[in-house]
C-alpha positions, 0 to 999 in steps of 0.5 A: 552195380556189382554182383555178389558172385563178382565181389566174391572173386575180386576179394579172393584175388586181393587176398591171394595177392596178399598171401603171395607178398607175405610169403616173399616178405617172410622168406626175404626176412629169413634170408637176411637172417642167414646172411647175418648169421653167416656174417657173425659167424665169420667174424667169430672165427678168430675168437672161437675158443673163448666163444666155445668156452663162454658157451660151455660155462653158459650152459653149465650155468644154465643146467646148474652143473656146479661141478663143471662150473667149478672145474672151468673156474679152476682152470681159469685160475691156474692158467693165470697163476702159471702165467704169472709164475713164469713170468716171475721165474723169467724176471728172476732169471734175468735179475740173477744174470744181471746181478752176477754180471755186476758183481764181477764188474765191481770186483774188477773195479775194486781191484783197480781201486786197491791198485790205486790206493796202494800206489798212492799210499806208496808214493805219498810215503816216498814223498814224505821221506824226501820232505823229511830229509830236506827239513832235517838238512835244513835244520842241521840234523843231518848232512846233505849235499847241495845236490841231494838237498835240491833233489829232496826239496823238489820231491817234497813238492810232488803229489800224485792223483788217480782216476777212480773206477766207480762207474759200475757202483754209480750205475747201480745207484742211479738205476735202483739196482743195489739189490741185484748184488747178493754179496753184501759184504762185497757191497758194503766194501765198495760202498765204503771204498768210494766214500773214502776221501783220503786220496783226495785229501792227499791231492787237495793238501798238495796242491794247496801246500804253502811249501809247494807254492814257496818252492815253485816261486823261489827256484828258477824255472830252468832248474826246475825243469831239470829237476823234473826231467832227470829226477822227476816221476818215472813211469809206472804200469798200471796194475803192476806192483813191480817198480812201485816203490821206485817212481820217484825214490831213485838216485839221479844227477842233475846236469847243472853247473855246480855253481848254479846248484849251490846258489839255489840250495844256499837260497833255500837253506836261508829261508826260514819260512820255507822250512816252516812250510816244509814242517807243516808238509811233512805233518800233513803227509804223515796224517794221510798215511795214517789214514791209509794204514787205518783204511787197510786195517778196516779190511776194505779190500779183503774181498779182492785179495792182493790182485790189482787191474789194469786201467787205472792211471795216476798223473804226476804233478 
């Protein structure tokens, strides 16, 4: 049996041991907390300015410092507004630059469209004049030698087609960028020009012309080749107005035996169906010439004056 003194000593030893263990646990816990705070501070270094702002705002709210809270809110709003405004200014500057570039490209295209338009109109007029001389000779209203009749009858079958310069306009339409063009008059004229079908109508009617078909069927191929070689289309420099009126209207001499020329010409004079088809050819050409003049009268090329570009190429048939 243990004495009271020994039992008291044992209890005192146990209490001292528990106290030391408790101190170590508290110390360890504090060390863990300090390490955690150090890690948290390291992770928050990147967002320090944000944390500082948030802490300030939280402090102002806790202390009910409404003036400071209002200033903080105003700073945030102004920062967002300035950021959006700068972005809008940059976007507007880019759109203005793109609009200026597209406008200049449209004017270049319109200049080349005008040259093509003027050239096809002049060429069509020359073809119409040749057709009119041929039909009057066939009907006995004027006198033409067999040689000149054959040349006029051949030139009445001709036509030219031009490449359209609408790549810029199509790009604006396909990308929804027509709003970049501030010159509304230019935009209206360009839209009108590319809606015109006058040149396409001339080409289609010429290709499908009964007269062209009859002439090509009845005139020997060797004669047609000589006509194309000696009296066909001359070259024209795209964009140049000089020489435009003499692409097909110029003096020429066929190197064919007179007997061959007489035989072919007499066959043309005797073909009543050919004369009827040639009358229709003249009427169709005159209709398209009226269209050319009417379109010019609308001022569709007023934006580019009399200038011309340099890449449009018309091709003969």
